[in-house]
Every structure is written in C-alpha cells, then in structure tokens.
C-alpha positions in Angstrom: -30.9 -58.3 -67.5 -28.9 -59.9 -64.7 -30.1 -57.3 -62.0 -33.7 -58.0 -63.1 -33.2 -61.8 -62.8 -31.5 -61.4 -59.4 -34.3 -59.1 -58.2 -36.9 -61.7 -59.2 -35.0 -64.5 -57.5 -34.5 -62.5 -54.3 -38.2 -61.6 -54.3 -39.3 -65.2 -54.7 -36.9 -66.3 -51.9 -38.2 -63.6 -49.6 -41.8 -64.6 -50.4 -41.0 -68.3 -49.7 -39.5 -67.4 -46.3 -42.5 -65.3 -45.5 -44.9 -68.0 -46.5 -43.1 -70.7 -44.5 -42.3 -68.8 -41.3 -44.5 -65.7 -41.2 -47.8 -66.8 -42.7 -48.6 -69.4 -40.0 -48.2 -66.7 -37.3 -50.4 -64.1 -39.1 -53.0 -66.6 -40.2 -53.4 -68.1 -36.7 -52.4 -71.6 -37.6 -49.9 -71.8 -34.8 -52.5 -70.6 -32.3 -54.9 -73.2 -33.6 -52.3 -75.9 -33.3 -51.5 -74.9 -29.7 -55.2 -74.9 -28.8 -55.6 -78.4 -30.3 -52.6 -79.6 -28.4 -53.9 -78.1 -25.1 -57.3 -79.8 -25.7 -55.7 -83.2 -26.7 -53.1 -83.1 -23.9 -53.9 -85.9 -21.4 -54.8 -84.6 -18.0 -54.6 -86.7 -14.8 -58.0 -88.0 -14.1 -59.4 -87.0 -10.7 -62.1 -89.2 -9.3 -64.1 -87.8 -6.5 -64.4 -90.3 -3.8 -64.7 -90.3 0.0 -62.5 -93.4 0.6 -59.2 -92.6 2.0 -57.5 -95.5 0.3 -58.5 -94.3 -3.2 -57.5 -90.8 -2.4 -54.0 -92.0 -1.3 -53.7 -94.1 -4.4 -54.6 -91.1 -6.6 -52.1 -88.9 -4.8 -49.3 -91.5 -5.3 -50.1 -91.8 -9.0 -50.0 -88.0 -9.4 -46.7 -87.7 -7.5 -45.1 -90.5 -9.6 -46.2 -88.8 -12.8 -44.8 -85.4 -11.6 -41.5 -87.0 -10.7 -41.2 -88.7 -14.1 -42.1 -85.4 -15.9 -39.5 -83.5 -14.0 -36.9 -86.1 -14.8 -37.8 -86.0 -18.5 -37.5 -82.2 -18.5 -34.0 -82.4 -17.0 -32.9 -84.7 -19.9 -33.4 -82.2 -22.7 -29.8 -81.1 -22.7 -27.7 -84.2 -22.3 -23.9 -84.1 -21.5 -21.5 -85.7 -23.8 -20.7 -88.7 -21.5 -24.5 -89.5 -21.4 -24.8 -89.3 -25.1 -21.9 -91.7 -25.5 -23.5 -94.1 -23.1 -26.9 -93.8 -24.8 -25.1 -94.8 -28.1 -24.0 -98.0 -26.4 -20.3 -97.1 -26.5 -17.8 -97.4 -23.7 -15.6 -94.5 -24.8 -14.4 -91.8 -22.5 -14.7 -88.1 -23.3 -11.0 -87.9 -24.0 -11.1 -90.8 -26.5 -14.1 -89.1 -28.2 -12.2 -85.8 -28.5 -9.1 -87.6 -29.8 -11.1 -89.4 -32.5 -12.9 -86.2 -33.4 -9.6 -84.3 -33.7 -8.1 -87.1 -35.8 -11.0 -87.1 -38.2 -10.9 -83.3 -38.5 -7.1 -83.3 -39.2 -7.4 -86.2 -41.6 -10.0 -84.2 -43.6 -8.2 -80.9 -43.5 -4.8 -82.0 -44.7 -5.9 -83.6 -48.0 -8.2 -80.7 -48.7 -5.5 -78.2 -48.1 -2.9 -80.1 -50.2 -5.5 -80.2 -53.0 -5.3 -76.4 -53.2 -9.0 -75.8 -52.8 -8.4 -72.9 -50.4 -7.8 -72.5 -46.7 -11.4 -71.6 -45.9 -13.0 -74.6 -47.7 -10.3 -76.9 -46.1 -11.1 -75.5 -42.7 -14.8 -76.0 -43.3 -14.3 -79.6 -44.4 -12.1 -80.3 -41.4 -14.6 -78.7 -39.0 -17.5 -80.8 -40.5 -15.4 -84.0 -40.3 -14.2 -83.3 -36.7 -17.3 -81.8 -35.2 -20.2 -83.1 -37.2 -19.3 -86.7 -38.2 -18.7 -88.0 -34.6 -21.9 -86.4 -33.3 -23.8 -87.8 -36.2 -22.4 -91.2 -35.5 -23.5 -90.9 -31.8 -27.0 -90.0 -33.0 -27.1 -92.8 -35.5 -25.9 -95.4 -33.0 -28.3 -94.2 -30.3 -31.2 -94.4 -32.7 -30.3 -97.9 -33.8 -29.9 -99.0 -30.2 -33.3 -97.6 -29.3 -34.9 -99.3 -32.3 -33.5 -102.7 -31.2 -34.7 -102.0 -27.7 -38.2 -101.2 -28.9 -38.4 -104.3 -31.1 -37.8 -106.6 -28.1 -39.7 -104.7 -25.3 -43.2 -106.0 -26.1 -42.0 -109.6 -26.0 -40.2 -108.9 -22.7 -43.5 -107.4 -21.2 -45.4 -110.5 -22.3 -42.8 -112.7 -20.5 -43.4 -110.8 -17.3 -47.2 -111.1 -17.7 -47.0 -114.9 -18.2 -44.5 -115.2 -15.3 -46.7 -113.1 -12.9 -49.8 -115.1 -13.9 -47.9 -118.3 -13.2 -47.0 -117.1 -9.7 -43.4 -116.0 -10.2 -42.2 -112.8 -8.4 -41.5 -109.8 -10.6 -37.8 -109.9 -9.9 -37.6 -113.5 -11.1 -39.4 -112.6 -14.3 -36.8 -109.8 -14.9 -34.0 -112.3 -14.4 -35.6 -114.5 -17.1 -35.4 -111.6 -19.5 -31.8 -110.9 -18.5 -30.9 -114.5 -19.4 -32.9 -114.9 -22.7 -33.5 -111.4 -24.2 -31.2 -110.0 -26.9 -29.0 -106.9 -26.7 -29.6 -104.2 -25.6 -32.7 -105.3 -23.7 -30.9 -107.8 -21.5 -28.3 -105.2 -20.5 -30.9 -102.7 -19.5 -32.9 -105.2 -17.5 -29.6 -106.5 -15.9 -29.0 -102.9 -14.7 -32.5 -102.9 -13.1 -31.8 -106.2 -11.3 -28.4 -105.1 -10.1 -29.8 -101.7 -9.0 -32.5 -103.5 -7.0 -30.0 -105.9 -5.5 -28.0 -103.1 -3.9 -31.1 -101.8 -2.1 -33.1 -99.5 -4.4 -36.8 -100.2 -4.6 -37.9 -102.1 -7.7 -40.3 -99.4 -8.8 -37.5 -96.7 -8.7 -35.1 -99.1 -10.4 -37.6 -99.6 -13.3 -38.3 -95.9 -13.4 -34.6 -95.3 -14.1 -34.8 -97.3 -17.3 -36.0 -94.1 -19.0 -32.8 -92.4 -18.1 -30.7 -95.0 -20.0 -33.2 -95.5 -22.9 -35.1 -92.2 -23.3 -38.0 -93.4 -25.3 -41.7 -93.1 -24.4 -42.1 -96.9 -24.3 -39.5 -97.2 -21.5 -41.2 -94.4 -19.7 -44.5 -96.3 -19.9 -42.9 -99.4 -18.4 -41.3 -97.5 -15.6 -44.6 -95.7 -14.8 -46.6 -99.0 -14.7 -44.1 -100.7 -12.4 -43.6 -97.6 -10.1 -47.4 -97.1 -9.7 -48.0 -100.8 -9.0 -45.2 -100.9 -6.4 -46.6 -97.8 -4.6 -50.3 -98.1 -5.0 -50.8 -101.9 -5.6 -53.1 -103.4 -8.2 -53.3 -106.2 -10.7 -49.8 -106.2 -12.2 -50.5 -108.8 -14.9 -53.5 -106.9 -16.2 -51.6 -103.6 -16.2 -48.7 -105.0 -18.0 -51.0 -106.8 -20.4 -52.6 -103.5 -21.3 -49.1 -102.0 -21.7 -48.1 -104.8 -24.0 -51.1 -104.1 -26.3 -50.2 -100.3 -26.2 -46.6 -101.0 -27.2 -47.6 -103.3 -30.1 -50.2 -100.8 -31.3 -47.6 -98.0 -31.2 -45.2 -100.3 -33.2 -47.9 -100.9 -35.8 -48.7 -97.2 -36.0 -45.0 -96.4 -36.4 -44.7 -98.9 -39.3 -47.9 -97.6 -40.9 -46.7 -94.0 -40.7 -43.3 -95.0 -42.2 -45.0 -96.8 -45.1 -47.3 -93.9 -45.8 -44.5 -91.4 -45.7 -42.1 -93.3 -48.0 -43.6 -91.6 -51.1 -43.0 -88.2 -49.7 -39.5 -89.1 -48.6 -38.6 -90.5 -52.1 -39.9 -87.3 -53.7 -37.9 -85.2 -51.3 -34.8 -87.3 -52.0 -35.3 -86.9 -55.8 -35.8 -83.1 -55.5 -32.8 -82.7 -53.3 -30.5 -84.7 -55.6 -31.8 -83.3 -58.9 -29.7 -80.0 -58.8 -26.5 -81.9 -58.0 -27.2 -84.5 -60.7 -28.0 -81.8 -63.3 -24.8 -79.9 -62.4 -22.7 -83.0 -62.7 -24.2 -83.9 -66.1 -23.6 -80.3 -67.4 -20.0 -80.4 -66.2 -19.5 -83.7 -68.0 -21.0 -82.4 -71.3 -20.0 -78.7 -71.2 -17.3 -78.1 -68.5 -16.4 -74.6 -69.8 -20.0 -73.5 -69.6 -20.5 -74.4 -65.9 -17.0 -73.7 -64.7 -17.9 -70.0 -64.4 -19.7 -70.9 -61.2 -16.4 -71.4 -59.4 -14.0 -69.4 -61.5 -15.9 -66.1 -61.3 -16.7 -64.1 -58.1 -20.4 -63.7 -59.1 -20.6 -67.4 -59.9 -19.2 -68.4 -56.5 -21.7 -66.0 -54.8 -24.5 -67.6 -56.8 -23.2 -71.1 -56.0 -23.1 -70.3 -52.2 -26.6 -68.7 -52.3 -27.9 -71.8 -54.2 -26.4 -74.1 -51.6 -27.9 -72.1 -48.8 -31.4 -72.2 -50.3 -31.1 -75.9 -51.1 -30.2 -76.5 -47.5 -33.3 -74.4 -46.4 -35.5 -76.4 -48.8 -34.2 -79.7 -47.5 -34.9 -78.7 -43.9 -38.4 -77.6 -44.8 -39.1 -80.9 -46.6 -37.6 -82.8 -43.7 -39.9 -80.9 -41.3 -42.9 -81.8 -43.5 -42.2 -85.5 -43.9 -41.1 -86.3 -40.3 -44.0 -87.3 -38.1 -44.0 -87.4 -34.3 -46.6 -89.3 -32.5 
C-alpha cells in the first residue's frame, strides 16, 4: 500500500511541476507575455522636424535616457559595501562579516549542544550567519526606500513652488535639506554637496538613483538632467512629475489592499501544516514521532518541507505585483 501511495504522491508532484513550469512554455503563454511587454514598452518618441534646435533637444534627451539605462543595468549585481550603504548603515565589510560569524556561531553551538545532530546544527548556523544578516540588509533597505518614497512627492512640490516664486533650483534643494525628514534630507544634502564641488546639477541629481535605486528617484533625475541639458519649463515638468509620483503611490496602495486577501490565504495555507503537526504532537506524540525517529519518516518530512517551500515560492510569485 505504501509504494502505491508514494507513487501517487510523486505523480501529483511531477504533474504540479510540469503545470507550473512547463505548461506556460508549451501553451505559448510566455511568448504572449513577451509580445505584450514588447508592445507596451515605452519607446522614445521621435518627432520629425526641420528645426536644428528641436533635433538637438531630442538627441540630448535620447542620450540622457541611454546613459541612465546603462547605469541601471550595471546596478543589477550590487557589491556588499553598496548594499550596506543602501540599507542606511555605516558598517564596514569587516564589521558585517564579524557580526555574521557571531550570529552563525551563536546559533550553531546551542543546536550542537542540544544533540540534534551535526548536519542540522551546521544548517542552522549557516542560516543564521549567512541568511539573517542579508535578510536584515534587505529589510532595512526596503524600509529606507519606503520612507524616501513617502516624502519625495512633498519635496517635489516644494521645488515647484520655489521655482514659481523665483528661487533658483539649488536654493529649493537647500530648503528640502533643512526641512525634510530622513532619509530624504540626507540624499538631497548629498546632491547639494556634490554640486558644490563642481559637478553639474543635472548629473548630481541623476546620481540620486545610484543611492536610492527606485524608479521614482530615476524619474526625478531624468527630469532635472533633461531640463539642465535641453531647457524648458522646470516648474511644469516637476509638477507633472509630482502628479505621477502621487498616482504611483495611490496605485501601490490600491494593489496592496487588493492583494491582502490573497496574502492572508497564502499565510493560512503555509501555516496550516505546521499548526496541524503541532496539534497532533500535543495530542498524540507517539503517533507523529515516527516522522523523526524512523528513516522513512525523516525522508518524508524532508520531502514535505521541500514541497512546502516550493508551494510558498509559487504563491509568493502569484501574489507579488510589479508595476
């Protein structure tokens, strides 16, 4: 009976993998998605004109966009020092490695002394020393970016009102440095200091995306860089940017609200096996202890943990929206 049950479980698992990963390729869904993305991808507008000034402005816009796109491609694999800086920490790499080693050793020793086995203890130490610090960097970076995005539309509005009142752009940035909350004031302070040492203001604003790699910061750098190179009505351009930023913020909140039901369902489904296992262990410990006392039970437990992990990853892919 057990071989038949195992055969059925393996068949269902293989069928699930084929449906998740192979079916989209065979059915043409991925080709259709790539075609939709290629159609929806924004292309630089080319306006035929005989005026040399408009042609030079178009060329400058295209060159600026190409430079920003190349800079964005180079930032896909970030070094450790850059990731620490993006998280808002002033640690050195040596300090980060020392903290990681201390966490790993602190998790390995109690697990080893508890006689759970050398391999589980090593796995727990590796997870605590390698995974926890990097998860912390990712969490701090995301929190810092969210704080930046919450304050950026107000900062753009301050610049718009200042430019309409006749203030230079650099003075408007100094107002933000003095009045804006962290981390927005620190980033704009870096822009002012960079411009003070001789870098053009457009290039200094374009470097904001390197310190805060979010699309909104890239939008701001593009607007300032294009205005500095090609000219134009800065207050109108920044006013449009402010509306775009606020619309993106509203859309993000709307998507988050609409996806909460799916996230709650995924959380319940992910926690249900662990909760059932705990309740069974409390009521009938001898019945469920076979999972970690017998070789076949340990194999089944490891396989179940693996498939649970795969299921959680698939649900995470389904409920995370990028826009």
